[in-house]
C-alpha positions in Angstrom: -57.8 63.5 -143.5 -55.5 60.6 -142.8 -53.5 60.4 -139.6 -50.7 57.9 -138.6 -50.3 57.3 -134.9 -48.9 54.9 -132.4 -51.6 52.6 -131.1 -49.9 52.3 -127.7 -49.6 56.1 -127.3 -53.3 56.6 -128.2 -54.6 53.9 -125.7 -53.9 55.7 -122.5 -55.6 59.1 -123.1 -58.4 57.4 -125.0 -59.0 55.1 -121.9 -59.2 58.2 -119.7 -61.5 60.1 -122.1 -63.8 57.1 -122.5 -64.1 56.8 -118.8 -65.4 60.3 -118.6 -67.9 60.0 -121.5 -71.5 59.3 -120.4 -72.6 55.9 -121.6 -76.2 57.0 -122.0 -77.2 60.5 -122.6 -79.8 62.6 -124.5 -76.8 64.3 -126.1 -74.9 61.7 -128.3 -71.9 64.0 -128.4 -71.4 63.3 -124.6 -70.8 59.6 -125.3 -68.1 60.5 -127.9 -64.5 61.5 -127.8 -63.4 64.6 -129.8 -60.2 64.5 -131.9 -58.5 67.6 -133.1 -55.6 67.4 -135.5 -53.3 70.3 -134.9 -49.7 71.4 -135.8 -48.5 70.1 -132.5 -50.2 66.8 -132.7 -53.5 65.0 -132.1 -55.6 66.4 -129.2 -58.0 64.0 -127.5 -60.9 65.7 -125.6 -63.9 64.5 -123.6 -66.4 66.0 -121.2 -69.5 65.2 -119.2 -70.3 68.9 -118.6 -69.0 68.6 -115.0 -65.5 67.5 -115.8 -63.3 67.7 -118.9 -59.9 66.3 -120.1 -57.6 67.3 -123.0 -54.3 65.6 -124.0 -52.1 66.1 -127.1 -50.1 63.2 -128.4 -47.7 62.9 -131.3 -49.3 62.1 -134.7 -48.5 62.5 -138.4 -50.9 64.2 -140.8 -50.4 62.1 -144.0 -53.2 63.4 -146.2 -55.7 66.3 -146.1 -55.9 69.3 -143.7 -56.0 69.8 -140.0 -59.5 69.5 -138.5 -61.7 67.7 -135.9 -63.9 64.7 -135.7 -65.8 62.8 -133.0 -66.4 59.1 -132.5 -67.8 56.7 -130.0 -64.8 56.4 -127.6 -65.8 53.1 -126.0 -66.2 51.4 -129.4 -62.9 52.7 -130.7 -61.0 51.8 -127.5 -62.4 48.2 -127.5 -61.3 47.7 -131.1 -57.8 49.2 -130.6 -57.2 46.9 -127.6 -57.6 43.9 -129.9 -55.0 45.2 -132.4 -51.2 44.5 -132.3 -48.8 47.1 -130.8 -47.4 49.5 -133.4 -48.6 52.1 -135.9 -52.2 52.5 -137.0 -53.9 54.9 -139.4 -57.2 56.9 -139.0 -58.8 58.0 -142.2 -61.9 60.1 -142.5 -64.2 59.1 -145.4 -67.6 60.7 -145.6 -69.5 59.9 -142.4 -67.0 57.3 -141.2 -63.5 57.0 -139.7 -61.5 54.0 -141.0 -59.0 52.4 -138.7 -56.3 50.3 -140.4 -53.3 48.2 -139.2 -51.8 45.7 -141.5 -54.6 43.4 -142.7 -57.0 44.7 -140.1 -59.6 47.3 -141.0 -62.7 48.7 -139.4 -65.1 51.7 -139.8 -66.8 53.6 -137.1 -69.5 56.3 -137.7 -68.5 59.9 -137.0 -70.3 62.2 -134.5 -70.9 65.8 -135.7 -68.4 68.1 -133.9 -70.7 71.1 -134.0 -72.8 69.2 -131.5 -69.9 68.8 -129.1 -70.4 70.7 -125.9 -67.9 73.5 -125.1 -66.1 73.0 -121.7 -63.2 75.5 -121.6 -60.2 74.6 -119.4 -58.8 77.9 -118.4 -55.1 77.6 -117.5 -54.6 81.3 -116.6 -55.3 80.7 -112.9 -52.7 77.9 -112.3 -50.7 78.8 -109.2 -50.1 75.7 -107.1 -47.8 72.7 -107.6 -48.2 69.3 -105.9 -46.2 66.2 -106.3 -48.1 63.7 -108.5 -47.4 60.8 -106.2 -48.7 62.7 -103.2 -51.9 63.7 -104.9 -52.6 60.2 -106.3 -52.0 58.6 -102.8 -54.2 61.2 -101.0 -57.1 60.7 -103.6 -56.8 56.9 -103.2 -57.1 57.3 -99.4 -60.0 59.7 -99.6 -62.0 57.5 -102.0 -62.6 54.7 -99.6 -64.7 57.1 -97.4 -66.5 59.0 -100.1 -70.3 58.5 -100.4 -71.9 56.9 -103.4 -75.3 58.4 -102.6 -76.2 60.7 -105.5 -78.8 62.4 -103.3 -75.9 63.8 -101.2 -73.6 65.4 -103.7 -71.5 67.2 -101.0 -70.4 63.8 -99.7 -69.6 62.5 -103.2 -66.8 65.0 -103.4 -63.2 65.2 -102.2 -62.5 68.3 -100.1 -59.2 70.2 -100.4 -58.7 72.4 -97.3 -55.6 74.5 -96.6 -54.3 74.1 -93.1 -51.2 76.1 -92.2 -48.5 75.2 -94.7 -50.2 72.0 -96.0 -53.4 70.9 -97.7 -55.8 68.4 -96.2 -57.4 66.0 -98.7 -60.7 64.7 -97.2 -63.4 62.2 -97.9 -66.4 61.2 -95.8 -69.7 59.4 -96.1 -70.9 60.1 -92.5 -69.8 56.7 -91.3 -66.0 57.1 -91.9 -63.6 59.8 -92.6 -60.2 59.8 -94.3 -57.8 62.8 -93.9 -54.4 63.1 -95.6 -51.9 66.0 -95.4 -49.8 66.9 -98.5 -47.3 69.6 -99.2 -47.6 72.1 -101.9 -45.7 75.0 -103.5 -47.2 78.3 -104.5 -50.3 80.3 -103.3 -53.3 78.2 -102.3 -56.2 80.6 -102.8 -59.2 78.8 -101.3 -60.7 75.5 -100.2 -62.4 73.5 -103.0 -64.8 70.5 -103.3 -64.8 68.4 -106.5 -66.2 65.1 -107.7 -64.2 62.2 -106.2 -65.1 59.8 -109.0 -64.0 62.2 -111.7 -60.7 63.1 -110.0 -59.8 59.4 -109.5 -60.5 58.6 -113.2 -58.9 61.5 -114.8 -55.6 61.7 -112.9 -54.7 58.1 -113.8 -51.6 57.8 -115.8 -50.3 61.4 -115.0 -46.7 60.5 -114.5 -44.9 63.8 -114.3 -43.2 64.5 -110.9 -45.4 67.6 -110.4 -49.0 68.6 -111.1 -50.2 72.2 -111.4 -53.5 73.2 -109.9 -55.6 76.4 -109.9 -59.1 77.7 -109.3 -61.1 79.4 -112.1 -63.8 81.4 -110.3 -65.3 82.8 -113.4 -66.1 79.3 -114.8 -66.5 77.7 -111.4 -63.9 75.1 -111.9 -60.6 73.6 -110.7 -57.9 73.1 -113.2 -55.3 70.3 -113.0 -52.4 70.1 -115.5 -49.1 68.3 -116.2 -46.9 68.4 -119.3 -49.3 66.2 -121.3 -52.9 66.4 -119.9 -55.2 69.3 -118.9 -58.2 68.6 -116.7 -61.2 70.8 -115.6 -63.5 69.9 -112.7 -66.7 71.8 -111.9 -66.8 72.9 -108.3 -69.4 71.3 -106.0 -71.2 74.1 -104.2 -72.2 73.7 -100.6 -70.9 73.5 -97.0 -68.7 70.5 -96.3 -69.2 68.9 -92.8 -67.0 70.2 -90.0 -64.9 67.0 -90.0 -62.1 68.2 -87.7 -64.4 68.3 -84.6 -65.0 64.5 -84.7 -61.3 63.5 -84.8 -60.5 62.1 -81.4 -57.7 64.0 -79.6 -57.4 62.1 -76.4 -58.2 58.5 -75.8 -59.6 56.4 -72.9 -58.2 53.3 -74.7 -55.1 53.1 -76.9 -54.2 50.1 -78.9 -51.1 49.2 -81.0 -50.9 46.1 -83.1 -48.9 44.7 -86.0 -50.6 45.5 -89.2 -50.3 42.0 -90.7 -51.6 40.4 -87.6 -54.6 42.7 -87.4 -55.3 42.2 -91.1 -55.2 38.4 -90.6 -57.6 38.6 -87.6 -60.1 40.8 -89.6 -59.9 38.4 -92.6 -60.7 35.4 -90.4 -63.8 36.7 -88.8 -65.0 38.4 -91.9 -65.8 35.0 -93.4 -68.7 34.8 -90.9 -69.4 38.5 -90.5 -70.7 38.6 -94.1 -73.7 36.6 -92.9 -74.2 38.8 -89.8 -74.8 42.3 -91.3 -71.0 42.6 -91.8 -70.5 43.3 -88.1 -67.5 42.1 -86.0 -67.1 42.7 -82.3 -63.8 43.8 -80.8 -63.1 43.1 -77.1 -60.1 44.9 -75.7 -58.7 43.8 -72.4 -55.3 42.2 -71.8 -55.5 41.0 -75.4 -57.7 41.8 -78.4 -60.5 39.4 -79.4 -62.4 39.7 -82.6 -65.6 37.7 -82.9 -69.0 37.5 -84.8 -72.4 36.8 -83.5 -74.0 33.4 -84.1 -75.4 33.0 -87.6 -76.6 30.2 -89.9 -73.1 30.1 -91.5 -71.2 29.7 -88.2 -69.2 31.8 -85.7 -65.7 33.2 -85.9 -63.4 34.2 -83.1 -59.7 35.1 -82.9 -57.4 36.4 -80.2 -54.3 38.4 -80.8 -51.5 40.1 -78.9 -51.3 43.8 -78.9 -50.1 46.7 -76.7 -53.0 48.2 -74.8 -53.2 51.3 -72.5 -56.2 52.5 -70.7 -59.7 51.1 -70.1 -61.1 47.8 -71.3 -63.7 48.3 -73.9 -66.1 46.3 -76.2 -66.8 47.9 -79.6 -68.2 46.8 -83.0 -67.4 47.7 -86.6 -68.5 47.0 -90.1 -65.6 44.7 -91.1 -65.4 46.1 -94.7 -64.4 49.5 -93.3 -61.5 48.0 -91.4 -60.3 45.9 -94.4 -60.5 48.8 -96.8 -58.4 51.0 -94.5 -55.8 48.3 -93.9 -55.3 47.9 -97.7 -53.9 51.5 -97.7 -51.6 51.1 -94.7 -47.9 50.1 -95.1 -46.2 47.4 -93.1 -45.5 48.0 -89.4 -47.7 48.9 -86.4 -51.2 50.3 -86.6 -52.8 52.3 -83.7 -56.3 53.0 -82.5 -57.6 55.7 -80.2 -60.9 54.8 -78.6 -63.2 56.9 -76.3 -66.0 54.4 -75.7 -68.1 51.9 -77.5 -70.1 54.4 -79.5 -67.6 57.2 -80.1 -65.7 57.7 -83.3 -62.4 55.7 -83.4 -59.2 57.1 -84.8 -57.0 54.7 -86.8 -53.5 55.6 -87.9 -50.0 54.2 -88.5 -46.5 55.4 -88.7 -47.6 57.4 -91.7 -48.3 60.6 -89.8 -49.8 62.3 -92.9 -52.9 60.0 -92.9 -55.6 59.2 -90.3 -58.9 57.4 -90.7 -62.0 57.6 -88.5 -64.6 54.9 -88.3 -67.9 55.2 -86.5 -68.7 52.0 -84.5 -72.0 50.3 -84.6 -74.3 49.5 -81.7 -74.7 45.9 -80.8 
């Protein structure tokens, strides 16, 4: 079999597939990418048994018959990234695949396709449409709050919960909470929880205006699809925390401050907070003062103007949480709702579809 294909067109789906492959596994097939030459083009597939992707790209079968082969995706990707833009050829010879472009040539050993795990992506249950831009933004917002603790798989997931005519996209690690609201079309059947890391990796590069979603109860998975790529995500089973009850509704203290000014203040004191357990103190009175405790590297303090309503309060945060939230906020005013020095604090901006909750720390 010999295939001609555009290197540039192959790079994107191969990058996504390689990110999904397990780098170290008892099953060599799981660290490989599967290629299937079909009448409609070349299909690229990968799975880690919890998630899967499939994408068909244009390719020309120059010699031989349609068929399949597997290779180490990471190795192939690294080699292709060092080639020039333009057409390449993939030729199967014995137990090798040969990659050629002009005067460049390389051989990579094949992986037996009969050892490749079967992870079916069932499209029959698709029934919801979401704008791709909305989904990407909501996932990015949720990711900053998702836990990386593998012993707590529930908190490693992104939770999709229907609320009236919208869907909430939620991430939490127990210390902070991100909640976005997005519109959808169709019939949303049930709330779902899927791997945050897998979602973030696999939806990269999905550029269509709309993405289709559905739940396959039989195979316990969520399906995501656009015109080019099909994705399957194994559902995480378990009870997600009742996050809505910790979102502050009232507020003994309310603060409004320019986003750029606040970002600058946090950045200044963070230089010294890194040597003090990442903690910065926020004193809110007539103005806002951010400061750090004394440490061997020094002390930082900055005072800024802001609009304040309600009681004076002193409260402390991990500065990283504030910085990560601020990177997701557009220009303009940001607001805080505070109910005491140890109660969850609500952060939001003019973007009414996104709120962020941070637990303060005791000092």
